[in-house]
N, C-alpha and C positions, 0 to 999 in steps of 0.2 A: 612503491619506489624501492628497489633495493639498492640503490645508489644515496650516499648523501656528499654532499659536498662541504669538505671540513676545510676549516682555515688555521687549525692551531688543535693541539692535543696537548693537554697541561697537564704533569702528574705531579703529586705530592703538594698539591694545593690544600691549603690549608683555610681557605676563604670563601669558600663555595659551596657551605654546607658542613655538617659536622664532621669531625674526625676528618685524616687523610682520604684526600679525593682526588679522582682523578677528573679533569674538567673537557667537556669536547664542545669546541668552539663552531656552531652551524653559519654557515655562509647565508646571508641576506636578510635586509630587514625592513621593514614597509615604513620603518620611522625615519627621520633624518635626525635625531636631537642634536644639538647645534654644541654639545656639550659630550659629546658619545666618548666611551670610554674608549671602546673596540672599532674606531672607523673603518677599519680594513675588512668589518665583518658585513656593511652594510650592502654592499654592492653585492648582487646575485652572482656577477661573471669572474669568472677567476682571472689573474691576469699577472704578468711578469715584473717584478719589482727589483730595484736595486739597491741594496745595502750599503751604505756609502761606506760605513764602520769598516768592510770586508772588502771593499774595490780598491786594486792597486793601480787603476787607471793604464791597465797593458793597451787597451784599444781593441783586444780580439773581436770582443763583443761587434766592434762598430765595422769590423772587414767584410759582415757575409755580404754585403750587397745591395741588401732590401730596404735599405733607411730606414728600418725598424728602430732602430738603436745608433744615436751617435752619441760622441763627447763634444759639450760647449761647455767653455769655461771651466773645466776640470770638474765637470760632474758628466753621468750619464742618463741622457735623455731617453725615454722611451715612449713610443707608440704603440701602445696597445694595440690599436684597430690594425696594423700594418706586420705584426708578429701572428707569423704563419705555422712556425712549428717552435712553442716556446722549451719543448725537452733540447732542442738544437743548442737553446742557448743558455740553457743550466750547463749543460756538457763542456760548451766553447770557454766557459769563466773559468780561468786556473784558481781564483780566489773563493770560488762559492759566494761568488758577491749576487749574480743575477739568477732567482728565485721565482716559481711560483707562488703566488702568495695564499694558494689556498690549494685540494686535490680530491678528486672524489673516490669514495671509500664503497666497497659492497659492504653488506650488512654483516655479513660472515666474519669478514676481512676484520671491520673494526670490533666486532664482538672477540674474534680470537686477541686482539692487542688488548682491548682492556680486562680481559682476565689475567693477563699477565701479571697487573698489579693486584689479585682478588686477596693475596696474604695481608696485604695493609688493610683490605678494609674488613675485616673482622673484628677491629679494634673500634670501628664505630664508623669508618668511612663507607665510602661507594662514591656512584659516576653521578657528576653534574652536566646536564648540556645546558649549555649559554650560547650567544651569539655574538653578532647578530640577532636571530630569533629564531629559537629552536621550531614553534609554529609555522615558521615560514616555510621549511622543510616538512611540513607536519607528518604525513607517509610515512617518511623515512623515521623522524623522532619517535612516532609512537610505536613503530615496527622494533624499532631498536629498547625503546625501554619496558616493551614485553619481553623481549627478550634477554634483556639483564636482570627484569622479574624472576625468568626461569630459570635463571643463574645463582638465585641467591643474592643478588646485590643487589644494596641500596639507592637508590635513584632520586636523583634533586633536578629539578627545571628552573631556570631564570627566565624567566620573560617577562615581555611588556604587556602581555594579553589582549595586543593588536590584532586578532586571527576570528576565525569565524567561531561561533559557541558549540559546534558538531564536532571540533578539531579536539576543543578543550575536554567536552565529555568522554569520547573515545581515551584520552590519553589518561585521564586522571585514577582508572583503576591500577594504573600501572607506578605511581607516582608516589614514592615515601613523603618529599618535601617539595614544595612549589612556594617559588618565591614569585609574585606578580608585584611590578612595581605599580605605582599609582604616584607619576612624577607631580603633575598639575591639577589643582580642582577646577579651575575657569578653562572652559573650552574653547574660548578665543587665544587665549594665553599659550594652550597647549598645540593649538595650531600652530601657531605662530613659532614656536620652540622646539615643533618634533615634526611638523609636515601633515598630520594628521588630527585630526579631532577626537577628541575622549569617549565620547558616544557608546561605544562597542567596548571600551576599556571598563567602564563604570559597568555597563550590563552583564560583563562578564566576571569582573570582580564580585558584583552582588549574587552572580549563580553560584561561583566557587564558594560564596561564604555562607551559603544557604545549603549546600549541598551535602552528602555526610562525609564529604572527605574535607569540609573547615576545618577542622582539627591539624589537618596536615600543611595549611597554608599561613603563610609569612606575607603580609603585604610590604614593601619595602616603598620609601621614599630616598633616593641622591640626592643628596645637600650639593645643591649650585646656587652660588653666591648669585644674590640678584634676583633668579628666576624661582627655583624650589624652596631655598632655605629662607621662607618669609614666613613670619608666625599667621600671619590669618590664611596663607595657601596651607600649612600643616594643620592649623586648627579646623579648617574645612574637610581635609582628606579625613581627620581622626574620626569627626564629627558622623561622617557620612558611614565608613564602615563600621563604626561602633552599631550603628542604626542597623544595618545588616545582621553583625553576629557581634552581641556583646561581650564574649570572650574572644577577641578578634585579638591575635598578634601581628603587632606593627614595630617594624624595625627602620632607622634611620641611619644611610650609609654616607660616611664625614666623605667630604669633599676629597678625590684624589686629583692631583695636578701634575701628575706623572702621565695624562694621555698626549697632554699637548703634543708632547715628541713623537706621536705616530701619525701626526698629521702631512709631514714630508712624504709620506709615502701615496698617499690620498688624494681626491680630487674636491676636497670639502676645506672648510674654513674653521679652525677651531673657535670659540663664543669669546676669547680672552685673550689679547695681545698680550697682557702684562700676568706674569705669575703671582697667584694667588695662593695664600697657604691653605692649609685642611683647619679646620674649625679646633679650639683646644677643650679640654676638657670640660672646662667652665662653658662654653659656649652649646656645646653639646649636652649639658646640664639643663642647661635654659630650653634647649629644643626639645628634649624629652617633658618639663616639667609643661609645656603645650599639651602633649599629647596626654596626660594625666589629667589635665585639667580636662578635657573634651572627653573622659571616659574611658581611655584607653588602659584597662585593668593592667597588663604585664607585657613585657617587650624581650 
């Protein structure tokens, strides 16, 4: 695959690996996590969206005559199945409020863009592939990682590991840091919260932690109140991964309440109707204490 569908390229990122990084968000994910931080990356289809903060309600988009876009109650309503030529809508909107949520990039085109930030990477940064799920577009992601390696650019991947083992095996030689999610230990609860079971995820985690690249792996659990941030869940995950590799690196990601604002642009519901706070330093220390008791040496 020489093209990849990308929904964002975020420069100067400091939360997706070591140093200053450029993060490439690939569209499409087999999981439908009810707390997803990037819900715009779940669907594999590119679609037209309206950013209300930019919209001036001029009505230009509603005058095309194809009934794909209309204004109701001072809001732009888009029926993407009727949008025939999205470029026309992007060009007709004087405020730039109508935009595609993603676009296709040629491999060489994307490498050219990423190389512009190479001056920043020499201080310990690099490129991170995120999503969505990078391995949902596994051929493109692997080719991109290989090209980045040839350019001498540090690579990182953030993945759910819900993919064929062969996809992971092909990409591992080109990944300097692999961030792998282990969200929920219980299979039934995992399926309820993400739409898929976790058998293949466990098998892939075991594989990477017993591979020659295991010291490049960091297991992560995003802390979601009532779902993943449960002592029993963290304990079982920690005990399991320690049994696969005693020197495993395990990291907890504090709950991020900002994701809820993204859901107005997608056809999914966020898991919480009320705004919940991030965990305090004391609460995070408590969670890490559980990991330590379970045998995690460092994180």
